[in-house]
C-alpha positions in Angstrom: 0.0 0.0 0.0 1.2 3.6 -0.6 1.9 4.9 2.9 2.5 8.5 2.0 0.3 10.5 -0.2 1.5 13.2 -2.6 -0.2 15.7 -0.4 2.0 14.7 2.6 5.1 14.5 0.5 4.7 18.1 -0.7 3.8 19.4 2.7 7.0 17.9 4.1 9.0 20.0 1.5 7.4 23.3 2.2 9.7 26.2 3.4 12.9 24.2 3.0 14.6 26.5 0.5 13.5 24.9 -2.8 10.7 25.5 -5.4 8.1 22.8 -5.8 7.1 21.9 -9.3 4.0 19.9 -9.8 3.3 18.6 -13.3 0.5 16.5 -14.8 -2.3 16.6 -17.4 -5.1 19.1 -17.2 -8.2 18.1 -15.1 -6.4 15.6 -12.8 -6.8 17.8 -9.7 -3.5 19.7 -9.4 -5.3 22.9 -8.3 -7.5 20.9 -5.9 -4.5 19.3 -4.4 -2.7 22.6 -3.9 -5.8 24.2 -2.3 -5.9 21.3 0.1 -2.2 21.7 0.9 -2.5 25.4 1.6 -5.9 25.2 3.4 -4.2 26.1 6.7 -2.1 28.8 5.2 -3.2 32.4 5.0 -0.3 34.4 3.5 -0.1 33.3 0.0 -0.5 34.7 -3.5 -2.2 32.6 -6.2 -1.7 33.4 -9.8 -3.0 31.6 -12.9 -0.6 31.5 -15.8 -3.5 31.1 -18.3 -4.6 34.6 -17.6 -3.2 37.3 -20.0 -2.6 39.9 -17.2 -0.6 37.4 -15.2 1.5 36.7 -18.3 2.0 40.3 -18.7 3.0 40.8 -15.1 6.0 38.5 -15.5 7.1 40.0 -18.8 9.6 42.5 -17.2 9.4 41.4 -13.6 12.1 42.5 -11.2 12.8 41.3 -7.7 11.8 44.7 -6.1 8.5 44.7 -7.9 7.7 41.2 -7.0 8.5 42.0 -3.3 5.9 44.9 -3.4 3.3 42.6 -5.0 3.8 39.9 -2.4 3.9 42.3 0.5 3.8 40.2 3.7 2.8 37.0 1.9 5.4 34.1 2.3 4.1 31.8 -0.5 3.7 32.3 -4.3 1.7 29.8 -6.4 1.7 29.9 -10.1 -0.9 27.6 -11.7 -0.3 26.6 -15.3 3.1 28.3 -15.2 4.1 27.0 -18.6 2.0 29.6 -20.3 4.4 32.4 -19.0 7.2 33.4 -21.3 10.7 32.6 -19.9 9.1 31.0 -16.9 12.4 29.3 -15.8 14.2 32.5 -15.5 11.3 34.1 -13.6 11.1 31.2 -11.2 14.9 31.5 -10.7 14.5 35.1 -9.9 12.0 34.3 -7.1 14.1 31.4 -5.5 17.4 33.5 -5.7 16.0 36.9 -4.6 13.2 36.0 -2.2 14.7 33.1 -0.2 12.0 33.3 2.5 9.2 32.8 -0.1 8.0 29.3 -0.8 7.4 29.0 -4.6 5.1 26.4 -6.1 4.4 26.1 -9.8 2.1 23.7 -11.7 2.2 22.8 -15.3 0.2 20.6 -17.7 2.9 20.0 -20.3 6.4 19.1 -19.4 7.7 20.2 -22.8 6.9 23.8 -21.8 7.5 23.8 -18.1 10.2 21.1 -17.3 12.3 22.1 -20.2 12.2 25.8 -19.2 13.0 25.2 -15.5 15.4 22.4 -15.4 18.5 24.4 -16.2 17.6 27.6 -14.4 16.4 25.7 -11.3 19.1 23.0 -11.1 19.4 22.1 -7.5 16.7 24.6 -6.5 13.5 22.5 -6.9 11.6 19.4 -6.0 9.6 18.0 -8.9 6.6 15.8 -8.8 4.1 14.4 -11.2 0.3 13.9 -10.7 -1.8 11.6 -12.8 -5.5 10.7 -13.0 -6.7 9.0 -9.8 -5.1 5.6 -9.3 -6.3 2.2 -8.2 -4.4 2.6 -4.9 -5.9 6.0 -4.1 -9.4 4.6 -4.6 -8.7 1.6 -2.5 -7.6 4.0 0.2 -10.8 5.9 -0.3 -13.4 3.2 -0.1 -11.7 -0.1 0.4 -10.2 -2.9 -1.7 -13.5 -4.9 -2.1 -15.4 -1.9 -3.4 -12.7 -0.9 -5.9 -12.3 -4.4 -7.2 -16.1 -4.4 -7.9 -15.6 -1.2 -9.8 -12.7 -2.6 -11.9 -14.7 -3.3 -15.1 -16.1 0.3 -14.9 -12.6 1.7 -14.5 -11.3 -0.2 -17.5 -14.0 1.4 -19.7 -14.1 4.9 -18.2 -10.8 5.4 -16.4 -9.9 7.5 -13.5 -10.2 11.2 -14.3 -11.6 12.9 -11.2 -14.6 14.3 -13.0 -15.4 10.9 -14.4 -15.1 9.2 -11.1 -17.2 11.9 -9.3 -20.0 12.1 -11.8 -21.5 8.7 -12.5 -23.7 8.6 -15.5 -21.9 11.5 -17.2 -18.7 9.6 -18.0 -19.1 9.6 -21.8 -19.8 13.3 -22.1 -16.9 14.3 -19.8 -14.5 12.1 -21.7 -15.7 13.3 -25.0 -14.9 16.9 -23.9 -11.5 15.9 -22.6 -10.6 13.9 -25.7 -11.8 16.4 -28.2 -9.2 19.1 -27.6 -8.8 20.1 -24.0 -6.0 17.7 -23.1 -4.1 18.9 -26.2 -4.6 22.6 -25.6 -0.9 23.2 -24.9 0.3 21.2 -27.9 -2.1 22.9 -30.3 -1.1 26.4 -29.1 2.6 25.8 -28.6 3.2 24.1 -31.9 0.6 26.1 -33.8 -0.7 22.9 -35.3 -3.0 23.9 -38.2 -4.7 20.5 -38.6 -5.5 19.1 -35.2 -7.6 16.4 -36.9 -4.4 14.7 -37.8 -3.3 14.7 -34.2 -6.5 13.1 -33.3 -6.2 10.6 -36.1 -2.7 9.7 -34.8 -4.1 9.2 -31.3 -6.8 7.0 -32.7 -4.3 4.9 -34.5 -2.2 4.5 -31.4 -5.4 3.6 -29.4 -6.0 0.7 -31.8 -2.4 -0.6 -31.3 -2.2 -0.5 -27.5 -0.1 -3.5 -26.3 1.5 -3.9 -29.8 4.8 -2.7 -31.2 4.4 0.5 -33.0 6.0 1.7 -36.2 6.2 5.4 -36.9 6.1 4.8 -40.6 2.9 2.7 -40.3 1.3 5.3 -38.0 2.3 8.0 -40.5 0.6 6.2 -43.4 -2.6 5.8 -41.4 -2.9 9.5 -40.4 -1.2 11.2 -43.3 2.0 12.3 -41.7 5.6 11.6 -42.3 7.4 9.5 -39.7 9.5 12.4 -38.3 6.3 14.4 -37.7 4.7 11.3 -36.0 7.7 10.9 -33.7 7.5 14.6 -32.9 3.8 14.5 -32.1 4.3 11.4 -29.9 7.0 13.2 -28.0 4.6 16.1 -27.4 1.7 13.9 -26.4 4.0 12.1 -24.0 5.1 15.3 -22.4 1.5 16.4 -22.1 0.9 13.2 -20.1 -1.6 11.8 -22.5 0.5 8.7 -23.5 3.8 7.1 -22.6 6.2 4.8 -24.3 7.7 1.5 -23.1 11.0 0.5 -24.6 12.3 -3.0 -25.3 14.5 -4.8 -22.8 17.8 -6.1 -24.4 21.1 -7.2 -23.0 22.3 -10.7 -23.6 20.6 -12.2 -26.7 21.3 -11.4 -30.3 17.7 -11.8 -31.5 16.2 -9.4 -28.8 14.5 -6.4 -30.3 16.6 -3.4 -29.2 14.7 -0.3 -30.4 11.1 -1.3 -30.4 8.4 0.7 -28.6 4.9 0.1 -27.2 2.7 3.1 -26.5 0.1 3.2 -23.6 -2.4 5.8 -22.4 -2.3 7.1 -18.9 -6.0 6.6 -18.8 -8.3 3.9 -20.3 -11.2 6.3 -20.5 -9.3 8.6 -22.9 -8.3 5.7 -25.0 -11.8 4.4 -25.3 -13.2 7.9 -26.0 -10.8 8.3 -28.9 -12.1 5.2 -30.6 -15.7 5.8 -29.5 -16.1 2.4 -27.9 -17.6 2.0 -24.5 -19.1 -1.4 -25.0 -19.0 -3.6 -21.9 -16.0 -5.9 -21.4 -17.9 -9.0 -22.3 -18.6 -7.6 -25.8 -15.1 -6.4 -26.6 -12.5 -8.0 -28.9 -9.8 -5.7 -27.4 -10.2 -6.8 -23.8 -6.6 -8.0 -23.6 -5.3 -4.6 -24.8 -7.6 -2.8 -22.3 -6.4 -5.0 -19.4 -2.7 -4.5 -20.4 -3.2 -0.7 -20.6 -4.9 -0.6 -17.3 -2.2 -2.6 -15.5 0.8 -0.9 -17.0 -0.6 2.6 -16.4 -1.6 1.9 -12.8 1.8 0.3 -12.2 3.5 3.5 -13.4 1.4 5.6 -11.1 2.1 3.2 -8.2 5.9 3.3 -8.7 5.9 7.1 -8.9 3.7 7.9 -5.9 5.5 5.3 -3.7 8.8 6.7 -4.8 10.1 3.3 -5.9 13.1 3.6 -8.3 12.6 1.0 -11.1 13.3 0.6 -14.7 10.6 -1.0 -16.9 10.3 -2.4 -20.4 8.7 -5.1 -22.5 10.6 -8.0 -24.0 10.4 -9.5 -27.5 12.6 -11.4 -29.9 12.6 -11.4 -33.7 10.8 -14.7 -33.5 7.9 -12.9 -31.7 8.6 -14.6 -28.3 7.4 -11.9 -25.9 7.0 -11.0 -22.2 4.4 -8.3 -21.5 6.3 -6.3 -18.8 9.8 -6.4 -17.3 10.8 -4.4 -14.2 14.2 -4.2 -12.6 15.0 -2.7 -9.3 18.1 -3.1 -7.1 19.5 -5.5 -9.7 16.6 -7.9 -9.6 14.6 -8.6 -12.8 10.9 -9.3 -12.5 8.9 -10.5 -15.5 5.1 -10.2 -15.7 2.5 -11.7 -18.0 -1.0 -10.1 -18.1 -3.9 -12.4 -18.7 -7.5 -11.4 -18.6 -8.7 -15.0 -18.2 -8.0 -16.5 -14.8 -7.7 -19.9 -16.5 -5.1 -18.9 -19.1 -2.0 -21.1 -19.0 1.3 -19.3 -19.2 4.4 -21.2 -20.4 7.6 -19.4 -19.4 9.8 -18.2 -22.3 12.7 -20.6 -21.9 15.1 -18.4 -23.9 14.6 -15.4 -21.6 15.0 -17.3 -18.3 18.1 -19.1 -19.6 19.6 -15.7 -20.4 18.5 -14.0 -17.2 18.7 -16.8 -14.6 17.7 -14.7 -11.6 14.6 -13.3 -13.2 11.2 -14.2 -11.6 7.9 -14.7 -13.5 4.5 -13.7 -12.2 1.1 -13.9 -14.0 -1.2 -11.0 -13.2 -5.0 -11.7 -13.7 -8.2 -10.4 -12.2 -7.8 -12.7 -9.2 -4.5 -11.2 -8.0 -3.9 -7.9 -9.7 -4.1 -6.0 -6.4 -0.7 -7.5 -5.5 0.8 -5.8 -8.5 -0.8 -2.4 -7.9 -0.6 -2.0 -4.2 
C-alpha cells in the first residue's frame, strides 16, 4: 500500500529553500491538491498563468516589484506556469532573490515547463508528477473490495476525477476531454494547423495499445511523415496523454533493441478516442484494455510510492514476448498479463536461460491488487 500520499510528500517539502514543481495533465486535480495543501495557510498569492494579465505581469518582472506585489505573503503559487514566457528564469528570480518565499508552480505540459525550468532551477527544486486518480488512491478511499467491484467500470471509463465523481456523465466528460482540452498546450505551442491529424494519430495509437508501433505505419494511417509522427508522440507524452515502453535487451542477439509500445495514462481517454464504451464481455480488445490498465496503474504506483525501477517489455525477432519487465536493485521481475484466470502461461525458456535470476509472475483479475498496491 502507498503509505504516503503526494499531499503529505509536498507538505514535508514546504519552506525548505526549494521551489516545488507539480506537473500532470489538465483536469487531474493539481489545483484541488494545492488548495488542500494550503488550506491552513493564509499568507499566499495565487496566480493563474493562463490569464493574460498574469502573463504580462511576468514579462519584465524585477525582484523589487515582486516583493511589493507579495507584501507580507510568504508563499507564491503559479498555476499553469508553462503559459508564462521565460518561466524558468522568472522562477529562478524568485528562488534566488526571495529566499524566504515558498514558490510552487504547476504545469500541464512538461515540454513547456520542465524544459524551461530544469537548467535555471538546477538544485533549486523538488519536482513531482500527478496523474488521473489511481487504483491505490481509490482503495484507500473506499476499500479494496469496493474498488475491485468497480474494476470493469474503470477499465472502460478510467480515473479522471470528473469521471469518477459524476457517475452517469462519463461519456460526455471524456468526449470533452478527448476532443481538444488535453491537447490545448500542444495545439497552441506548436501552432498545429490541422488538429484532426493529431486526433487521427491518437486513434491509430489507441487501436495498437499493447502492440509494437511503427512510426512509418502510423504516419501512413494518419497522413503524416514518420518524423512528424515521432515529434507529435514526443509532445503527447510530455503532455501526459500517452507514454512509451521501450524493449529490454542485454544478452541475446535476437532481442529487439529499439522497439516501442505506447500506452495511455487513462483507459477512458483511450476508449473515447475510438468511441467504444461497450461492456467488457462484448469487446474484442479486452486483452489490450487489461494490459493498458495494469501498466498505467503500475507506473502511477511506482511514482507515488517513490520506488526507483526501470521498466520495459521484451520480445525477440521470432515474436517470443513477455508483457512487462521491471528491474529494481539489480533484480529482474517478468510479468505476463492475462484477462482470463484460466489462461495457461508457459515461461519463455530463452529469456530465463539468459536471465537466470529473473522471476515470472502472472497478473490476472484474481491477483492484480498485489501488482498495484
